[in-house]
Steps between C-alpha positions, in 0.01 A plus 500: 500500500464216749193364324702459181772317693239268653352422158848429364573268794186295436570487125852377577360187671365388161238304692209741450351525151402869526610766743402866504422798715151633563496673159569176311212356309539137584254241622651402830424208729659683794576851616785583734448809714807648663574773750854630549531529879870576531768613257759673714858524617553539874813545707695732724688791347838394365412129495395276215119481505273198480261498209148370567244399242156370602215422262159372611323292234162338455398269220144500364350233282293647219226549397359456851771727651538249783815549704696173498802618696686786654859535616768755587841485338793666672873536444760686702839549337791688652667747265877453461551867594317830523582582138198546278623235256518239778158599632350466150658154466348401836157619378540293184590189699218545751238562229623199298470275806146623570395458137638148476313389812181673390509344154556152644219546752264631232563202273452244777194672644342540155559133416347389833195723447452374144520138616251563781246659267521228234 
């Protein structure tokens, strides 16, 4: 589920000609590897929790598979209340923040690596 959301986020930038998951049959210049390190709501009983999302990413330049950068992207968003609807909204906001930062970083890092190898 999260992989699909990541692919959609990168497609939404409209700055990458082709985006796909590992099953896609595209000839890529780069591969982004990600690890979901945190996707949780924490808080004391009866209080509105904080939602935490943390994704570690590394960007490889292909075909050499040379790592050209790595970064961690984190967002912490307080839920408006302990209601499930508010917690889900906080997850959406936190994930959107992380994805926006990761997409921007990936574009900049990829451009820098392409320029360096030219």
